[in-house]
C-alpha positions in Angstrom: 0.0 0.0 0.0 2.8 2.4 0.8 4.3 1.8 -2.7 0.9 2.5 -4.3 0.5 5.7 -2.3 3.8 6.9 -3.4 3.1 5.9 -7.1 0.0 8.0 -7.0 1.9 11.1 -6.1 4.9 10.5 -8.4 6.5 13.7 -9.6 4.8 15.4 -12.5 1.7 13.2 -12.3 -1.7 13.4 -10.6 -5.1 11.7 -10.3 -8.1 12.0 -12.6 -11.3 12.0 -10.6 -13.8 10.2 -13.0 -16.0 9.1 -10.2 -19.1 11.4 -10.8 -22.3 9.8 -9.6 -25.0 9.2 -12.3 -27.0 12.4 -11.3 -23.8 14.5 -11.5 -22.7 13.0 -14.8 -26.2 13.5 -16.1 -26.0 17.3 -15.4 -22.6 17.6 -17.0 -23.6 15.7 -20.1 -26.8 17.8 -20.3 -24.7 21.0 -20.3 -23.2 19.9 -23.6 -26.5 18.6 -25.1 -25.9 14.9 -24.5 -28.5 12.5 -23.1 -27.1 10.5 -20.1 -27.4 6.8 -20.8 -25.2 4.1 -19.5 -23.7 3.6 -22.9 -22.9 7.3 -23.4 -21.3 7.5 -20.0 -19.2 4.3 -20.8 -18.2 5.7 -24.2 -17.1 9.0 -22.7 -15.0 7.4 -20.0 -13.5 4.9 -22.4 -12.4 7.9 -24.5 -10.7 9.4 -21.5 -9.0 6.2 -20.5 -7.6 5.4 -23.9 -6.0 8.8 -24.5 -2.5 8.2 -25.9 0.2 8.8 -23.3 -2.2 9.2 -20.4 0.3 7.6 -17.9 2.8 10.4 -18.5 0.8 12.8 -16.4 -2.0 10.7 -14.9 -1.0 8.3 -12.1 -4.4 7.0 -11.1 -8.1 7.2 -12.0 -10.9 7.2 -9.4 -13.8 5.2 -10.8 -17.5 5.1 -10.0 -19.2 1.8 -9.2 -20.9 1.7 -12.6 -17.6 2.3 -14.4 -15.5 -0.3 -12.6 -17.9 -3.0 -13.9 -17.9 -1.8 -17.6 -15.9 -2.9 -20.6 -14.3 -1.2 -23.6 -15.7 -1.8 -27.1 -13.4 -4.8 -27.5 -14.6 -6.4 -24.3 -11.6 -5.5 -22.2 -12.6 -4.4 -18.6 -12.0 -0.7 -18.3 -9.9 -1.5 -15.2 -7.6 -3.5 -17.4 -7.5 -0.8 -20.0 -6.1 1.5 -17.3 -3.7 -1.1 -15.9 -2.3 -1.8 -19.4 -1.7 2.0 -19.9 0.3 2.1 -16.6 -2.4 3.9 -14.6 -3.6 2.8 -11.2 -7.4 2.1 -10.9 -9.2 3.4 -7.8 -12.8 3.5 -6.6 -15.2 6.0 -4.9 -16.9 4.1 -2.0 -19.0 6.7 -0.1 -22.7 6.9 -0.9 -23.2 10.7 -0.6 -24.3 12.9 2.2 -27.4 12.9 4.4 -28.5 15.6 6.9 -26.8 15.4 10.3 -29.6 14.8 12.8 -30.1 17.8 15.1 -27.8 20.1 13.1 -29.8 21.9 10.4 -27.8 22.6 7.1 -25.0 20.2 8.1 -24.4 16.8 6.6 -22.5 13.6 7.2 -21.4 11.1 4.6 -23.1 7.7 4.3 -21.7 4.3 3.1 -20.2 2.5 6.1 -22.8 -0.2 6.2 -21.6 -3.1 4.2 -18.4 -1.3 3.3 -16.0 -4.1 4.2 -17.6 -6.5 1.7 -17.7 -3.8 -1.0 -14.1 -3.0 -0.5 -13.1 -6.7 -0.9 -15.2 -6.8 -4.1 -13.5 -3.7 -5.5 -10.0 -5.1 -4.6 -10.9 -8.3 -6.4 -11.9 -6.2 -9.4 -8.5 -4.6 -9.6 -8.9 -1.4 -7.6 -5.8 -0.5 -5.6 -7.0 2.6 -3.8 -10.3 4.1 -2.6 -11.8 7.5 -1.9 -14.4 8.9 0.6 -15.6 12.5 0.6 -16.8 14.5 3.5 -18.6 17.9 3.0 -18.0 20.9 5.4 -20.0 24.1 4.9 -19.1 27.5 6.4 -21.9 29.7 7.6 -23.0 31.5 10.7 -22.2 29.2 13.6 -21.0 26.4 11.2 -19.3 24.1 11.0 -20.1 22.8 14.5 -17.7 20.7 16.4 -20.2 17.9 16.2 -20.2 18.1 12.4 -16.4 18.0 12.2 -16.3 15.0 14.6 -19.0 13.0 12.9 -17.4 13.4 9.4 -13.8 12.8 10.8 -15.0 9.7 12.5 -16.6 8.3 9.3 -13.5 9.1 7.3 -11.3 7.3 9.8 -13.6 4.2 9.9 -13.5 4.1 6.1 -9.8 4.5 5.9 -9.2 1.7 8.4 -11.5 -0.6 6.4 -9.8 0.3 3.1 -6.4 -0.6 4.5 -7.7 -3.8 5.9 -8.7 -4.7 2.3 -5.3 -3.7 1.0 -6.4 -0.5 -0.6 -4.8 2.9 -0.1 -7.4 5.3 1.3 -7.8 8.8 -0.1 -9.3 10.9 2.7 -11.3 13.9 1.3 -12.6 16.4 3.8 -13.8 19.3 1.5 -14.5 22.7 2.9 -16.9 24.1 0.3 -16.5 27.5 -1.5 -20.2 28.2 -1.0 -20.9 31.4 0.9 -19.4 34.8 1.6 -16.6 33.8 4.0 -13.1 35.3 3.5 -9.7 33.7 3.0 -8.9 33.8 6.8 -12.2 32.1 7.7 -11.6 29.3 5.2 -8.1 28.8 6.6 -9.4 28.6 10.2 -12.1 26.0 9.3 -9.7 24.0 7.1 -7.2 23.7 9.9 -9.9 22.7 12.4 -11.2 20.1 9.9 -7.8 18.6 9.2 -6.9 18.4 12.9 -10.2 16.6 13.6 -9.6 14.2 10.7 -6.0 13.3 11.8 -7.0 12.8 15.4 -9.6 10.2 14.3 -7.2 8.6 11.9 -4.8 8.1 14.8 -7.5 6.7 17.0 -8.4 4.1 14.4 -4.8 3.1 13.8 -4.7 4.1 10.2 -1.2 3.9 8.7 -0.5 7.4 7.5 2.4 6.3 5.2 -0.2 4.4 3.2 -2.8 7.2 3.2 -3.3 10.2 0.9 -5.1 13.4 1.8 -7.5 15.1 -0.8 -8.3 18.6 0.7 -9.6 21.8 -0.6 -7.3 24.7 -1.3 -7.8 27.6 1.1 -10.0 30.0 -0.9 -12.4 32.8 -0.1 -16.1 31.9 -0.6 -17.7 32.5 -4.0 -19.7 35.4 -2.5 -16.8 37.1 -0.7 -16.3 40.6 -2.1 -12.6 40.4 -1.3 -10.8 38.2 -3.7 -7.4 36.6 -3.3 -4.5 36.1 -5.7 -2.6 32.9 -6.4 0.2 33.9 -4.0 -2.1 34.6 -1.1 -4.0 31.4 -1.8 -0.8 29.4 -1.9 0.5 30.9 1.3 -2.7 30.3 3.2 -3.0 26.7 1.9 0.5 25.7 2.7 0.2 27.4 6.2 -3.0 25.4 6.9 -1.4 22.1 5.9 1.7 22.7 7.9 -0.4 23.3 11.0 -2.4 20.1 10.7 -1.0 17.4 8.4 1.6 15.0 9.7 4.8 14.6 7.7 4.2 10.9 7.5 1.5 11.4 4.9 3.3 10.8 1.6 1.1 13.1 -0.6 -1.6 15.7 -0.8 -3.8 15.6 -3.9 -5.9 18.8 -4.1 -9.5 18.9 -5.3 -10.5 21.7 -7.6 -13.7 22.4 -5.7 -15.6 24.9 -7.8 -12.6 26.6 -9.4 -12.3 26.9 -13.2 -9.8 24.7 -14.9 -7.3 27.6 -15.3 -7.7 28.8 -11.7 -7.0 25.3 -10.4 -3.9 25.0 -12.4 -2.6 28.4 -11.5 -3.2 27.9 -7.8 -1.6 24.4 -7.9 1.5 25.9 -9.5 1.7 28.7 -6.9 1.4 26.1 -4.1 4.2 24.0 -5.6 6.5 27.0 -5.9 6.6 27.0 -2.0 8.8 23.9 -2.0 10.2 22.1 -0.2 7.4 20.7 1.9 7.2 17.4 3.8 4.6 15.9 1.3 4.3 15.6 -2.4 1.7 18.3 -3.6 -0.3 16.9 -6.4 -3.9 17.0 -7.9 -7.0 14.9 -8.0 -9.2 17.0 -10.3 -12.5 16.1 -11.9 -14.3 19.0 -13.5 -11.0 21.0 -13.8 -9.6 18.3 -16.0 -12.8 17.3 -17.9 -14.7 20.6 -18.6 -12.8 21.3 -21.9 -12.9 17.6 -22.8 -16.7 17.5 -22.6 -17.0 20.7 -24.6 -14.8 19.2 -27.4 -16.5 15.8 -27.4 -20.2 16.8 -27.0 -21.3 13.3 -27.4 -20.0 12.8 -31.0 -17.4 10.1 -31.5 -16.2 12.0 -34.5 -14.7 14.5 -32.1 -12.7 11.9 -30.2 -9.3 13.2 -31.3 -10.2 16.8 -30.4 -11.5 15.7 -27.0 -8.4 13.6 -26.2 -6.2 16.4 -27.3 -8.0 18.7 -24.9 -7.6 16.1 -22.1 -3.8 15.7 -22.8 -3.3 19.4 -22.8 -5.2 20.0 -19.5 -3.4 17.1 -17.8 -0.1 18.4 -19.1 -0.8 21.8 -17.7 -1.5 20.4 -14.3 1.6 18.1 -14.6 3.7 21.3 -15.1 1.9 23.0 -12.2 2.7 19.9 -10.1 6.3 20.7 -10.7 5.9 24.4 -10.2 6.8 25.0 -13.9 3.5 26.2 -15.2 3.3 29.5 -17.2 0.1 31.0 -18.6 1.6 31.3 -22.0 1.7 27.5 -22.2 -2.0 27.6 -22.7 -1.5 29.3 -26.1 -1.8 26.4 -28.5 -3.6 25.8 -31.8 -7.1 24.4 -31.2 -7.3 20.8 -32.5 -9.6 20.4 -35.6 -12.9 18.8 -35.0 -14.3 16.5 -37.6 
């Protein structure tokens, strides 16, 4: 597991989060005029996974339950398609959020019931890591200590079960960008969240050397009138991590969390320019890697080459940001022709 964790945060590479639930994927396909059927979702993800040279910048892919059971056009399981390409398959195992009883507007993530058996099944199917997301909202009087404790406890129980099954757990406590909070408030809540999570991981005897953290970057809320530049965001993010994340964790794979694809890349680059740090600082992006791909593909297999070119480019930009070598002028490239 320790080797897998380190492989997932290998220099210059990051993780593609292709684990959108069916409702989320339906919304994203609808935005480009595509009906969401199982076959369309399979075809889209097959197109992503068969991109030439994917392993040069993508170390792993987080799959959804539907996807880990699907096959490519030639009958090869999609898990095997990734393995042959040199990419590590993973699996999302949480089952979404539910209201936290007694705490209006706060949620806790479900999915612990039956998780041990599901993890064993996923491991048998070829998964080598797993992911569980907790959702933390900032508002007046929130998050409460009870919300932080409940979500940290669930993350730790999941992580312990994942390691029992031989899977590397990716622990994802996301402080949302929703709201009008400023950068300092996000930093304070992020530190409190991470401290709660690592306290519970220790209590549940989770091996940190075989665990990855997928946190939010420290960002002002979408409704905050005071914006922050990449340097401020990078400083606040690194400061929060250094206050709460043990050095034993081999890597941190940031989520994009509502940022545009360009913003996520720019901020990742600024963070990596604050080296050296005790952890590898990488990415686990979903929408920030896929938004231009969906636009290029738009459900038409004749646009496959253009869509894969868009994916290669966006992944390469984040690979450069992963090294702290990204420059905005690298975005200036000829648009691939669409058939």
